[in-house]
C-alpha positions as CSV (number, residue, x, y, z in Angstrom):
1,X,-11.4,-25.9,52.4
2,X,-10.1,-23.1,50.9
3,X,-12.5,-20.3,49.6
4,X,-12.5,-18.0,46.7
5,X,-11.6,-14.4,47.3
6,X,-12.2,-12.0,44.3
7,X,-8.7,-10.3,44.1
8,X,-9.7,-8.1,40.8
9,X,-12.6,-6.8,43.3
10,X,-10.3,-6.1,46.2
11,X,-7.7,-4.3,44.0
12,X,-10.5,-1.6,43.1
13,X,-10.6,-0.5,46.7
14,X,-6.7,-1.5,47.4
15,X,-5.6,0.5,44.4
16,X,-4.7,-0.9,41.0
17,X,-1.2,0.5,40.6
18,X,-0.5,2.4,43.6
19,X,2.3,3.3,45.5
20,X,3.0,-0.3,46.9
21,X,2.5,-2.0,43.1
22,X,5.2,0.9,42.3
23,X,7.3,-0.1,45.0
24,X,7.8,-3.8,43.6
25,X,8.0,-2.5,39.9
26,X,10.8,-0.7,40.7
27,X,12.5,-4.0,41.8
28,X,11.1,-6.2,39.1
29,X,12.3,-3.4,36.5
30,X,15.6,-3.7,37.8
31,X,15.9,-7.7,37.4
32,X,14.1,-7.5,33.9
33,X,16.9,-5.2,32.8
34,X,19.2,-7.5,34.0
35,X,17.3,-10.5,32.5
36,X,17.7,-8.8,29.4
37,X,21.6,-8.1,29.5
38,X,22.0,-11.6,30.0
39,X,20.0,-13.2,27.3
40,X,21.7,-11.1,24.7
41,X,25.3,-10.6,26.2
42,X,27.0,-13.7,24.1
43,X,25.8,-11.4,20.6
44,X,29.2,-9.4,22.2
45,X,31.3,-12.0,24.3
46,X,31.1,-14.5,21.2
47,X,31.3,-11.5,18.5
48,X,33.1,-11.2,15.2
49,X,36.2,-9.7,15.3
50,X,38.6,-9.2,11.9
51,X,41.6,-11.9,11.6
52,X,44.0,-12.8,9.1
53,X,46.3,-15.7,8.3
54,X,49.7,-15.6,10.2
55,X,52.9,-16.3,8.3
56,X,55.7,-16.8,10.5
57,X,58.0,-16.1,8.0
58,X,57.3,-12.7,8.0
59,X,55.5,-12.0,11.6
60,X,57.1,-9.1,13.4
61,X,57.5,-9.8,17.4
62,X,54.4,-9.3,18.7
63,X,52.4,-10.0,15.3
64,X,50.6,-7.1,14.3
65,X,46.9,-7.5,12.6
66,X,48.3,-4.9,9.7
67,X,50.3,-6.9,7.6
68,X,53.7,-5.3,6.2
69,X,55.2,-4.7,3.1
70,X,54.9,-8.3,2.7
71,X,51.3,-8.7,2.8
72,X,51.0,-8.9,-1.0
73,X,53.5,-11.5,-1.3
74,X,52.4,-14.3,1.4
75,X,48.4,-13.6,1.1
76,X,46.3,-14.0,-1.6
77,X,44.9,-10.7,-0.7
78,X,44.7,-8.3,2.2
79,X,41.6,-9.7,3.8
80,X,42.6,-13.0,3.6
81,X,41.5,-14.8,6.7
82,X,41.9,-18.9,6.2
83,X,44.4,-19.2,3.4
84,X,47.4,-18.2,2.8
85,X,50.2,-18.3,-0.6
86,X,52.3,-21.3,-0.3
87,X,56.0,-20.8,1.3
88,X,58.8,-21.8,-1.5
89,X,61.5,-21.1,1.4
90,X,61.8,-20.0,4.8
91,X,62.9,-15.8,4.5
92,X,60.2,-13.3,3.6
93,X,60.6,-12.2,0.3
94,X,59.1,-11.8,-2.9
95,X,60.3,-14.9,-4.4
96,X,59.8,-17.0,-1.3
97,X,56.0,-17.7,-2.0
98,X,53.9,-18.9,-4.5
99,X,52.2,-16.8,-7.0
100,X,48.9,-18.7,-7.3
101,X,49.2,-21.7,-5.0
102,X,47.6,-21.6,-1.3
103,X,47.1,-23.6,1.2
104,X,45.0,-23.7,4.5
105,X,46.0,-21.3,7.8
106,X,47.1,-23.2,10.6
107,X,47.4,-19.9,13.0
108,X,46.3,-16.4,12.3
109,X,46.7,-13.0,13.8
110,X,43.8,-11.3,15.5
111,X,42.8,-7.5,15.2
112,X,41.7,-7.6,19.4
113,X,41.3,-10.0,22.1
114,X,37.9,-8.8,23.1
115,X,36.0,-11.8,22.4
116,X,35.9,-15.6,22.8
117,X,36.9,-16.2,18.5
118,X,40.5,-14.8,19.5
119,X,40.5,-16.8,23.1
120,X,39.7,-19.9,21.5
121,X,41.3,-19.5,18.7
122,X,37.9,-19.9,16.5
123,X,39.0,-18.7,13.6
124,X,37.5,-20.0,10.1
125,X,34.8,-22.1,12.5
126,X,32.2,-19.6,12.0
127,X,30.0,-22.5,13.0
128,X,31.7,-22.4,16.5
129,X,31.0,-18.5,17.2
130,X,27.2,-18.9,16.3
131,X,26.9,-22.2,18.0
132,X,27.3,-20.3,21.3
133,X,23.5,-18.5,20.9
134,X,22.2,-21.8,19.4
135,X,23.4,-22.8,23.2
136,X,22.1,-20.1,25.2
137,X,18.3,-20.4,23.2
138,X,18.7,-24.5,24.1
139,X,19.6,-23.7,27.6
140,X,16.7,-21.2,28.0
141,X,13.9,-23.4,26.4
142,X,15.3,-26.0,29.3
143,X,15.3,-23.3,32.0
144,X,11.1,-22.4,31.3
145,X,9.6,-25.7,32.3
146,X,11.8,-25.6,35.4
147,X,11.2,-22.4,36.5
148,X,7.5,-22.8,36.0
149,X,7.3,-25.8,38.1
150,X,8.7,-24.0,40.4
151,X,6.8,-20.7,40.3
152,X,3.5,-22.2,40.3
153,X,4.7,-25.2,42.9
154,X,6.7,-23.0,45.3
155,X,5.7,-19.4,44.6
156,X,6.6,-16.4,42.3
157,X,9.2,-14.7,44.4
158,X,11.0,-18.3,44.9
159,X,11.4,-18.8,41.1
160,X,12.6,-15.1,41.1
161,X,15.3,-14.9,43.8
162,X,16.4,-18.1,42.1
163,X,16.9,-17.3,38.4
164,X,18.2,-14.5,39.7
165,X,20.7,-15.1,42.0
166,X,21.9,-18.6,40.3
167,X,23.3,-17.3,37.1
168,X,25.3,-14.8,39.0
169,X,27.3,-17.8,40.6
170,X,27.6,-19.2,37.0
171,X,28.7,-16.1,34.7
172,X,31.6,-15.4,37.2
173,X,33.3,-19.2,36.9
174,X,32.5,-18.7,32.8
175,X,34.1,-15.6,32.8
176,X,37.5,-18.1,33.9
177,X,36.8,-20.3,31.3
178,X,40.0,-21.9,29.9
179,X,38.6,-23.9,26.9
180,X,35.6,-23.8,24.5
181,X,34.3,-26.8,25.6
182,X,34.4,-25.6,29.5
183,X,32.3,-22.1,28.0
184,X,29.9,-23.8,26.0
185,X,29.0,-25.8,28.9
186,X,28.6,-23.0,31.0
187,X,27.0,-21.0,28.8
188,X,24.2,-23.6,28.8
189,X,24.1,-23.8,32.0
190,X,23.8,-19.7,32.7
191,X,20.8,-20.0,30.5
192,X,19.4,-22.9,32.1
193,X,19.2,-21.9,35.7
194,X,18.2,-18.1,34.6
195,X,16.8,-18.5,31.6
196,X,13.3,-18.4,33.5
197,X,13.9,-14.7,35.1
198,X,11.9,-12.8,32.6
199,X,8.6,-14.5,32.4
200,X,8.7,-15.2,36.4
201,X,9.4,-11.2,36.8
202,X,6.0,-10.8,34.2
203,X,4.1,-12.9,36.2
204,X,4.9,-11.7,39.5
205,X,4.4,-7.9,38.2
206,X,1.3,-8.9,36.1
207,X,-0.8,-10.5,39.1
208,X,-0.1,-7.4,41.8
209,X,-2.0,-4.7,39.5
210,X,-5.6,-4.3,38.8
211,X,-7.6,-5.1,35.6
212,X,-7.0,-1.6,34.0
213,X,-3.1,-1.5,34.5
214,X,-1.9,-4.9,33.3
215,X,-1.4,-3.5,29.7
216,X,0.4,-0.9,31.2
217,X,2.1,-3.2,33.6
218,X,3.3,-5.5,31.1
219,X,4.5,-3.1,28.4
220,X,6.8,-1.7,31.2
221,X,8.3,-5.0,31.4
222,X,9.1,-4.9,27.4
223,X,10.1,-1.7,27.6
224,X,12.8,-2.5,30.4
225,X,13.9,-5.5,28.1
226,X,14.1,-3.4,25.6
227,X,16.5,-1.1,27.4
228,X,18.4,-3.6,29.1
229,X,19.4,-4.4,25.3
230,X,20.4,-0.9,25.4
231,X,22.3,-1.4,28.4
232,X,23.8,-4.5,26.9
233,X,25.5,-2.7,24.2
234,X,26.5,0.2,26.2
235,X,28.3,-1.7,28.7
236,X,29.9,-3.8,25.9
237,X,31.2,-0.8,24.1
238,X,32.9,0.5,27.7
239,X,34.3,-2.4,28.5
240,X,34.7,-4.7,25.2
241,X,36.9,-7.4,26.7
242,X,34.5,-10.6,27.4
243,X,36.1,-11.5,30.7
244,X,36.0,-7.9,32.0
245,X,32.6,-7.9,30.4
246,X,31.1,-11.4,31.9
247,X,32.3,-10.1,35.8
248,X,30.7,-6.8,35.3
249,X,27.4,-7.8,34.2
250,X,27.0,-11.0,36.5
251,X,29.0,-10.3,39.9
252,X,26.2,-7.7,41.2
253,X,23.3,-10.0,40.5
254,X,24.3,-11.5,44.0
255,X,22.3,-8.5,45.5
256,X,19.4,-10.5,44.1
257,X,19.2,-12.5,47.2
258,X,18.2,-9.8,49.2
259,X,14.6,-9.7,47.3
260,X,13.6,-12.6,49.4
261,X,12.8,-10.1,51.8
262,X,12.4,-6.4,49.7
263,X,9.5,-8.3,47.6
264,X,6.3,-10.0,48.9
265,X,4.9,-13.0,47.2
266,X,2.3,-12.9,44.5
267,X,-1.2,-12.5,46.6
268,X,-3.1,-14.1,43.5
269,X,-0.5,-17.2,44.1
270,X,-1.0,-17.6,47.6
271,X,-5.1,-17.2,46.9
272,X,-4.9,-20.2,44.3
273,X,-3.1,-22.4,46.8
274,X,-5.4,-21.9,49.9
275,X,-3.0,-19.3,51.9
276,X,-5.9,-16.8,52.9
277,X,-4.1,-15.6,55.7
278,X,-0.7,-14.6,54.1
279,X,-2.3,-13.2,51.4
280,X,-4.9,-11.2,53.7
281,X,-1.5,-9.9,55.9
282,X,-0.2,-8.8,52.4
283,X,-3.2,-7.2,51.3
284,X,-3.9,-5.2,54.9
285,X,0.3,-3.9,54.1
286,X,-0.3,-2.7,50.6
287,X,-3.5,-1.0,51.6
288,X,-1.8,0.9,54.1
289,X,1.7,1.3,51.7
290,X,-1.4,3.0,49.2
291,X,-3.3,4.7,52.2
292,X,-6.4,3.3,51.0
293,X,-8.8,2.2,53.7
294,X,-10.7,-1.5,53.2
295,X,-14.5,-1.8,53.1
296,X,-15.8,-3.6,56.1
297,X,-17.3,-6.2,53.9
298,X,-13.5,-7.1,52.7
299,X,-11.8,-6.6,56.1
300,X,-14.4,-9.2,57.3
301,X,-13.9,-11.5,54.4
302,X,-10.2,-11.4,54.8
303,X,-10.0,-11.6,58.8
304,X,-12.4,-14.5,58.9
305,X,-11.8,-18.2,59.2
306,X,-11.4,-20.0,55.5
307,X,-14.1,-22.5,57.1
308,X,-16.8,-19.4,57.7
309,X,-16.2,-17.7,54.6
310,X,-19.3,-17.5,52.0
311,X,-18.8,-18.0,48.3
312,X,-18.1,-14.9,46.4
313,X,-20.1,-13.8,43.3
314,X,-21.7,-17.3,43.2
315,X,-18.1,-18.8,42.8
316,X,-17.6,-22.5,44.2
317,X,-14.4,-22.5,46.5
318,X,-11.4,-23.6,45.2
319,X,-10.2,-27.0,46.8
320,X,-6.2,-27.4,46.2
321,X,-5.7,-29.9,43.4
322,X,-3.4,-32.1,43.6
323,X,-3.1,-33.7,40.5
324,X,-1.3,-32.4,37.4
325,X,-2.3,-28.8,36.4
326,X,-0.9,-29.9,32.9
327,X,-2.6,-32.6,32.5
328,X,-5.8,-31.1,33.5
329,X,-5.0,-28.3,31.2
330,X,-4.4,-30.6,28.3
331,X,-7.7,-32.6,29.6
332,X,-9.7,-29.9,28.1
333,X,-10.4,-29.5,24.5
334,X,-10.6,-25.6,24.7
335,X,-7.7,-25.4,26.6
336,X,-5.5,-27.7,24.6
337,X,-6.8,-25.8,21.4
338,X,-5.8,-22.2,23.2
339,X,-2.6,-24.2,23.9
340,X,-1.8,-24.6,20.4
341,X,-3.0,-21.4,19.0
342,X,-0.4,-19.9,21.6
343,X,2.3,-21.8,20.6
344,X,2.1,-20.8,17.0
345,X,1.7,-17.4,17.7
346,X,4.9,-17.8,19.9
347,X,6.9,-19.3,17.0
348,X,6.0,-16.9,14.7
349,X,7.1,-14.0,16.5
350,X,10.9,-15.2,17.7
351,X,10.8,-16.8,14.1
352,X,10.3,-13.3,12.4
353,X,11.2,-11.0,14.8
354,X,14.6,-12.7,15.2
355,X,14.7,-13.3,11.3
356,X,14.0,-9.6,10.3
357,X,16.9,-8.5,12.7
358,X,19.4,-11.2,11.4
359,X,18.3,-10.1,7.5
360,X,17.3,-6.4,7.9
361,X,19.5,-3.7,5.8
362,X,22.8,-3.2,7.6
363,X,23.3,-0.1,9.5
364,X,26.8,2.2,8.5
365,X,28.4,2.9,11.2
366,X,29.5,1.6,14.8
367,X,28.4,-1.9,15.7
368,X,27.3,-0.8,19.5
369,X,25.5,2.2,18.1
370,X,23.5,-0.2,15.5
371,X,22.7,-2.2,17.9
372,X,21.3,0.3,20.4
373,X,19.1,1.8,17.3
374,X,17.6,-1.6,16.5
375,X,16.7,-2.4,20.3
376,X,15.4,1.1,20.5
377,X,12.8,0.2,18.0
378,X,11.1,-2.3,19.9
379,X,10.2,0.9,22.4
380,X,7.4,2.3,20.1
381,X,5.9,-1.3,19.8
382,X,5.1,-1.2,23.5
383,X,4.1,2.3,23.4
384,X,1.6,1.2,20.4
385,X,0.3,-1.7,23.0
386,X,-0.4,0.6,26.0
387,X,-2.3,2.8,23.7
388,X,-4.8,0.1,22.0
389,X,-4.7,-3.3,24.3
390,X,-6.9,-1.3,26.2
391,X,-8.9,1.0,24.2
392,X,-9.5,-1.4,21.5
393,X,-9.5,-4.9,23.4
394,X,-6.6,-7.5,23.0
395,X,-8.0,-9.1,20.1
396,X,-8.2,-6.7,17.4
397,X,-5.2,-4.4,18.7
398,X,-2.7,-7.7,17.8
399,X,-4.9,-8.9,15.0
400,X,-4.1,-5.9,13.2
401,X,-0.5,-5.6,14.6
402,X,0.0,-9.2,12.5
403,X,-1.6,-8.0,9.9
404,X,-0.3,-5.0,8.9
405,X,3.0,-6.7,9.6
406,X,2.3,-9.5,7.3
407,X,1.3,-6.9,4.5
408,X,4.6,-5.0,4.9
409,X,6.6,-8.0,4.6
410,X,5.3,-9.5,1.8
411,X,5.3,-6.4,-0.1
412,X,8.8,-6.3,0.7
413,X,9.3,-8.8,-1.9
414,X,8.0,-7.4,-4.6
415,X,9.6,-3.9,-4.1
416,X,12.9,-3.3,-6.6
417,X,16.2,-3.1,-4.8
418,X,16.5,0.1,-6.8
419,X,14.2,1.8,-4.1
420,X,15.6,1.2,-1.2
421,X,14.2,3.3,0.9
422,X,11.1,1.6,0.1
423,X,12.4,-1.5,1.2
424,X,13.7,0.1,4.5
425,X,10.6,1.6,5.4
426,X,8.4,-1.8,4.9
427,X,10.9,-3.5,6.8
428,X,10.6,-0.8,9.8
429,X,7.1,-1.1,9.5
430,X,7.1,-4.8,9.9
431,X,9.5,-4.7,13.1
432,X,7.5,-2.1,14.6
433,X,4.3,-4.5,14.5
434,X,5.8,-7.7,15.4
435,X,7.4,-6.0,18.2
436,X,3.6,-4.8,18.9
437,X,2.3,-8.1,18.8
438,X,5.1,-9.7,20.8
439,X,4.8,-7.3,24.3
440,X,0.9,-7.5,23.9
441,X,1.0,-11.5,23.1
442,X,2.7,-11.7,26.5
443,X,0.1,-10.0,28.2
444,X,-2.5,-11.9,26.4
445,X,-1.3,-15.2,27.0
446,X,-1.2,-15.0,30.9
447,X,-4.7,-13.8,30.3
448,X,-5.9,-16.7,28.9
449,X,-4.9,-19.5,31.6
450,X,-6.0,-20.1,35.2
451,X,-4.2,-18.7,37.5
452,X,-2.8,-22.5,38.8
453,X,-1.2,-23.2,35.6
454,X,-0.7,-19.8,34.4
455,X,3.1,-19.8,34.6
456,X,3.3,-23.2,33.5
457,X,1.2,-22.3,30.3
458,X,2.9,-19.0,29.5
459,X,6.4,-21.3,29.6
460,X,4.9,-24.2,27.6
461,X,4.0,-21.3,24.7
462,X,7.5,-19.7,25.1
463,X,8.8,-23.5,24.8
464,X,7.6,-24.0,21.4
465,X,8.2,-20.3,20.3
466,X,12.3,-21.5,20.7
467,X,11.6,-23.2,17.9
468,X,11.3,-20.3,15.9
469,X,14.6,-18.6,17.8
470,X,16.4,-21.5,16.8
471,X,15.7,-21.3,12.9
472,X,16.0,-17.6,12.7
473,X,19.7,-17.9,12.5
474,X,19.6,-20.1,9.3
475,X,17.2,-17.6,7.9
476,X,20.3,-16.3,5.8
477,X,20.6,-20.0,4.0
478,X,16.9,-19.2,3.1
479,X,17.5,-15.8,1.7
480,X,20.4,-17.1,-0.1
481,X,18.2,-19.3,-2.5
482,X,15.4,-17.4,-2.6
483,X,16.7,-13.8,-1.8
484,X,14.4,-11.3,-0.7
485,X,11.3,-13.5,-1.2
486,X,12.3,-15.2,2.2
487,X,10.0,-12.6,3.8
488,X,7.4,-13.9,1.8
489,X,7.2,-16.6,4.8
490,X,7.8,-14.1,7.8
491,X,4.7,-12.1,6.2
492,X,2.4,-15.9,5.7
493,X,3.2,-16.8,9.1
494,X,2.3,-13.4,10.5
495,X,-0.8,-13.6,8.4
496,X,-2.0,-17.2,10.3
497,X,-0.9,-15.8,13.3
498,X,-3.5,-13.0,13.3
499,X,-6.5,-15.0,11.7
500,X,-5.8,-17.9,14.6
501,X,-6.5,-14.7,17.1
502,X,-10.5,-15.5,15.8
503,X,-10.3,-18.6,17.8
504,X,-9.5,-17.0,21.3
505,X,-12.1,-15.2,23.8
506,X,-11.7,-11.2,24.5
507,X,-9.9,-10.5,27.7
508,X,-10.4,-6.7,28.1
509,X,-11.9,-5.9,31.3
510,X,-11.9,-9.6,32.1
511,X,-11.0,-11.1,35.5
512,X,-8.0,-13.1,35.5
513,X,-9.6,-17.0,35.5
514,X,-8.3,-18.9,38.8
515,X,-9.6,-22.4,38.0
516,X,-10.3,-24.0,34.9
517,X,-13.6,-24.1,34.5
518,X,-13.7,-20.3,34.3
519,X,-10.9,-20.1,31.8
520,X,-12.8,-22.6,29.7
521,X,-16.1,-20.3,30.0
522,X,-14.5,-17.0,28.8
523,X,-15.8,-17.2,25.2
524,X,-19.8,-18.1,27.1
525,X,-19.7,-15.2,29.9
526,X,-17.1,-12.4,30.9
527,X,-16.7,-11.6,34.7
528,X,-16.9,-8.1,34.4
529,X,-15.4,-5.7,37.3
């Protein structure tokens, strides 16, 4: 019979964020950076590049992107990309082209060959370029339940190594794609085998820190992810060719196989599986690393045989349950409702955040710099999360972020275009608040479910949140119909998400629930340490 050990109490003696945790965080943050780069690499690999119709009658050898003085004769305008003037003869002369009759181009000249647009000749087929991002999101959605199963069944460390190393192989193969279909297939496979890296690293990181350091730990993860997006643009700037870029960001990931020996398994997961001896060994190692001395009572608790261990704080021993944990959660009315609420939060976060990015006022200048600036905006949101979650509580902090975001976005719809500075201010305020809510919800969602199902339920919410990620690229179409009033849709969703916070319990200073019963009773009684 396995016995409950109150890990949160032990962490107070062990050190909530000591040298042991810092060491593990350093490894985990590197994995987070790589996860961020992989999840956003397609923005540049499948980036848009300028192109124009090829005019065989006039082209030099090799063709130059900037048309010569024959451009006005053969092209309907300087930016012609899909149509050219109908040729009347095979020579390059003013009289050899129709004045106003055009036909669709059959070949193109590209400004450069840095992205797959030129590599696979995707000119005038914009949907094929944007489909890459949709395929990536679909692959990530498929990855989440698979990764959650591996993580909750075989351990966080195992899931981390698999999701960190597997994409390296897939990514290297994708760099040598010789067709658009092959590229799409390996883009999907890349996301499928590696899309769960972020959530795995987040869970592993949060389960090794104490109650008072959860928010700091979670937001270090979110900030590292934002910095990873900055790194994405930086590497793409230095290495613009998509093949070389892909090799540079994927090949080094093979080194993550060493994480199986560099990082210990989650103690909380081991305890949830009844593997107390393995957990005790790691706890003693952590205490030595943190230069902490455990109390005699804790040492006795960890060293005695499982059948002799007493109950802690009146909690009944946990029997490993062989039934489907997801099925048990869904049988609980409380956790079923909690899952629906969390899922709506995630749909809102992905839809509003991505939609705002796509439809925000374009920054003038270098595209790489613009992407970097957009990514950096998320870091102040993470900082606000650190400053508020432990001071004012999860519910009030996240609810405030959602409500301010809602007010800002709804107000944007009524601000005249003649006042651009106010629109930009409201847009940035909304993005700041939605970024704060997103970094906070990662932490809060993990605190609402029991240990054995924590990763599964976090990923279940994230999978449904993928609906928002899939819809976000279509928001420009919505803008085309109703203009800035599309921001009202964003604002209403954020407002509803804020109000739904009233249906969930406060988890500040509350032990992570280890069983379904403890998770159900979070509203009734807190376990404060």
